[in-house]
C-alpha positions in Angstrom: 0.1 -20.1 -9.8 -2.6 -17.5 -9.0 -6.0 -18.1 -7.2 -9.4 -17.1 -9.2 -12.7 -18.5 -10.0 -13.3 -20.8 -12.8 -14.6 -17.7 -15.5 -13.6 -14.4 -15.0 -15.8 -11.5 -16.8 -14.3 -8.1 -16.0 -17.4 -7.0 -17.8 -20.5 -8.1 -15.7 -21.2 -8.7 -12.4 -22.9 -12.2 -11.1 -25.7 -12.3 -8.9 -23.0 -13.3 -6.3 -21.2 -10.5 -6.8 -24.0 -8.3 -6.2 -24.7 -9.7 -3.0 -21.3 -9.3 -2.1 -20.4 -5.9 -3.3 -24.1 -4.6 -2.1 -23.0 -2.3 0.3 -20.0 -0.8 -1.7 -22.2 -0.2 -4.6 -25.1 1.9 -2.4 -22.5 4.4 -1.6 -23.7 7.4 -3.7 -20.1 8.3 -4.8 -19.7 4.5 -6.1 -21.8 4.8 -8.9 -23.5 1.4 -8.6 -22.4 -1.0 -11.3 -20.0 1.4 -13.0 -18.0 2.2 -9.9 -18.1 -1.9 -9.1 -16.8 -2.8 -12.5 -14.3 -0.2 -12.5 -12.7 -1.9 -9.5 -13.0 -5.2 -11.3 -11.3 -4.3 -14.3 -8.3 -2.9 -12.4 -5.1 -4.3 -11.5 -3.3 -3.5 -8.7 0.4 -4.0 -7.7 0.8 -4.4 -3.7 4.6 -4.5 -2.9 4.7 -5.6 0.7 2.7 -7.8 2.4 3.8 -7.1 5.7 2.1 -5.1 8.6 0.4 -2.4 6.6 -0.1 -4.5 3.5 -1.7 -7.4 5.3 -5.0 -4.8 5.9 -4.6 -3.0 2.7 -4.6 -6.4 0.7 -7.7 -7.8 2.5 -9.3 -4.6 1.9 -8.5 -4.6 -1.5 -9.9 -8.1 -2.0 -12.9 -7.5 -0.2 -14.1 -4.4 -2.3 -13.4 -6.5 -5.3 -10.2 -5.4 -7.1 -10.0 -7.6 -10.2 -6.7 -8.6 -10.3 -4.4 -8.1 -7.3 -0.4 -8.8 -7.9 1.6 -9.4 -4.6 5.3 -9.1 -4.5 7.0 -9.9 -1.5 10.1 -12.2 -1.3 10.0 -12.5 2.8 9.0 -15.4 4.7 6.6 -15.5 7.9 8.1 -15.5 11.0 6.6 -15.7 14.6 7.8 -11.8 15.1 5.5 -10.8 12.2 2.4 -12.3 13.8 1.3 -9.2 16.3 0.4 -7.1 13.1 0.5 -8.8 9.9 -3.1 -10.5 10.0 -2.6 -12.5 6.9 -0.7 -14.8 8.7 -1.5 -17.5 11.4 1.2 -19.9 13.1 0.9 -22.3 10.4 2.1 -19.8 8.1 5.6 -19.5 10.0 8.3 -20.6 7.4 5.9 -20.1 4.3 6.6 -17.1 1.3 4.2 -14.5 2.5 3.4 -13.4 -1.2 2.2 -17.4 -1.8 0.6 -17.5 1.5 -1.3 -14.0 1.4 -2.6 -15.3 -2.4 -4.1 -18.2 -0.5 -5.8 -16.7 2.6 -7.3 -13.7 -0.3 -8.1 -16.5 -2.7 -10.5 -18.0 0.4 -11.9 -14.6 1.2 -13.0 -13.8 -2.2 -12.9 -16.0 -5.2 -14.2 -14.1 -7.5 -11.1 -12.1 -8.0 -7.5 -12.9 -9.6 -4.8 -12.8 -6.7 -1.2 -13.5 -8.2 1.9 -14.2 -5.9 5.3 -13.3 -7.0 7.5 -14.5 -3.9 10.4 -12.2 -4.8 11.7 -8.9 -4.2 10.8 -5.7 -6.4 13.7 -5.0 -8.5 14.7 -3.5 -12.0 14.6 -7.1 -13.8 11.2 -7.6 -12.6 9.6 -4.5 -12.1 8.8 -3.5 -15.5 6.5 -6.7 -16.3 4.6 -6.0 -12.9 3.7 -2.4 -13.2 3.6 -1.7 -16.5 -0.3 -2.6 -17.2 -1.4 -1.9 -13.6 -3.8 1.1 -12.8 -1.7 1.9 -9.3 0.7 0.9 -7.2 0.6 0.2 -3.4 4.1 0.6 -1.7 3.7 -1.3 1.7 7.6 -1.6 2.3 10.5 0.2 3.9 13.2 -1.4 1.8 14.7 1.9 0.2 15.8 -0.3 -3.0 12.2 -1.4 -3.5 10.9 2.0 -3.2 13.9 3.5 -5.6 12.4 1.1 -7.8 8.5 1.7 -7.6 9.6 5.5 -7.8 11.8 4.8 -11.3 9.2 2.6 -12.8 5.9 4.7 -11.8 7.6 7.7 -13.8 8.5 5.7 -16.6 4.7 4.1 -17.2 2.8 7.4 -15.4 1.6 5.0 -12.7 0.4 6.8 -9.4 1.6 5.5 -5.9 -0.2 5.1 -2.9 2.4 4.6 -0.1 2.0 4.0 3.6 3.6 2.5 7.0 3.0 2.2 10.4 5.6 2.8 13.1 4.9 3.0 17.0 1.2 3.6 17.8 0.5 5.2 14.6 1.9 5.9 10.7 1.3 8.0 7.8 -0.3 7.9 4.2 0.6 10.1 0.9 -0.2 9.7 -2.9 2.6 9.9 -5.4 1.9 11.0 -8.8 5.0 13.2 -10.4 5.1 15.8 -11.9 2.0 17.2 -9.9 4.0 15.7 -6.5 7.5 15.3 -5.4 8.7 11.8 -6.6 9.5 8.9 -4.3 13.6 9.5 -4.7 12.7 13.1 -3.6 11.1 11.9 -0.4 13.4 9.3 0.0 16.1 11.7 0.3 14.2 13.7 3.0 13.7 10.4 5.2 17.3 9.6 4.9 18.2 13.3 5.9 15.5 13.0 8.8 16.8 9.6 10.2 20.4 10.9 10.2 19.5 13.8 12.2 17.5 11.9 14.7 20.2 9.3 15.2 22.7 12.3 15.8 20.7 14.2 18.4 20.3 16.8 15.9 16.4 16.6 15.4 14.8 15.5 18.9 11.8 13.1 18.5 8.8 14.0 20.2 8.3 12.6 23.7 5.6 10.1 22.9 7.9 8.7 20.1 10.9 6.2 20.4 12.6 5.0 17.5 15.7 2.8 17.2 16.9 4.2 13.8 18.5 1.4 12.0 17.2 -1.1 14.0 14.1 -2.6 14.8 11.2 -0.1 15.4 8.3 -0.8 18.0 4.8 -0.6 16.7 1.6 -2.0 17.8 -0.2 -3.9 15.1 -3.3 -2.0 14.9 -1.2 0.8 13.7 0.2 -0.6 11.0 -3.3 -1.8 9.8 -4.6 1.3 10.4 -2.2 2.4 8.0 -3.2 -0.1 6.0 -6.6 0.3 5.7 -6.2 4.4 4.8 -4.0 3.3 1.9 -6.5 0.7 0.8 -9.2 3.6 1.1 -7.2 6.2 -1.2 -6.7 3.1 -3.8 -10.0 2.1 -4.3 -10.9 6.1 -4.2 -8.8 6.6 -7.1 -9.6 3.2 -9.2 -13.6 4.1 -8.7 -13.2 7.4 -9.8 -14.7 9.5 -6.8 -13.7 11.8 -3.9 -9.9 13.6 -3.3 -7.1 12.3 -2.5 -3.7 12.9 -0.5 -2.3 14.2 -3.7 0.6 16.3 -2.7 -0.5 15.6 1.2 1.2 13.6 3.7 -1.0 12.5 6.4 0.7 11.6 9.8 -1.3 10.2 12.6 -0.8 8.9 16.2 -3.1 7.1 18.5 -1.1 6.6 21.7 -1.5 8.5 25.1 -4.9 9.7 25.8 -5.8 11.2 22.5 -5.8 10.6 18.6 -4.1 13.2 16.4 -3.9 13.5 12.2 -1.3 16.0 11.2 -1.3 17.1 7.3 1.8 18.3 5.4 2.3 19.7 2.2 5.3 17.3 0.7 5.6 19.9 -2.2 8.7 21.0 -0.3 10.5 17.8 -0.5 11.4 18.2 -4.3 14.8 18.4 -4.9 16.0 21.2 -7.2 16.8 20.0 -10.7 15.2 16.2 -9.8 14.9 14.7 -13.4 11.5 12.9 -12.3 9.7 15.6 -10.6 11.1 19.3 -11.2 13.2 19.2 -14.1 
């Protein structure tokens, strides 16, 4: 089951679409019809329809990405509703992928939204990813992240990766061998978590994380991460502007100020990595 209008023509824009996307199309770098049609012809796989995935999906659909695949095996719970803005009380107990597709289909009937209410794994990843132009990683499950990384290398597909935590979050753009692969970055994340848990590396005083348990998060922080990921994804598909290729941006919005830091992720490469540094 998927949501779309009765006729989907990736080679032209209807008057309704021109009206809907008009504010996109007058952006100088967009290129008018050319940029909008590039979006309409695109297929994006979004893995994770949770906190950051909610705003990510909303903005991809609103911008006019032609085909959106949503892969998420979870169901909606009441504890999701502080940050997962795709859902409401009536969504509780329903599969996130299907509920997200229903909501996005009502938001924009001129696109195709395909739900896959299952966890991404080695069996389904190839079919979901092989003809996509980009994959959006909006999940913190290590197995799913590894699967994304392996298949992205196999099919030479770039990955935007973002998430929220506490009152902030992060974003990066992964495209081996130009950047380190997902496997390299997962290894660094695991080492960082272990160091934090052991007390070897103390957290900044403005952040409190329960490693291995439920982490505190303000919903707007997850939404900000997802919106930034949507922008990075759209820029790639339309073909304008720079990207966070090889850079991880980390932000925190708590306290009295807002901070954005950028880090060169090239140092995350593992020596002899078969994916990004053979």
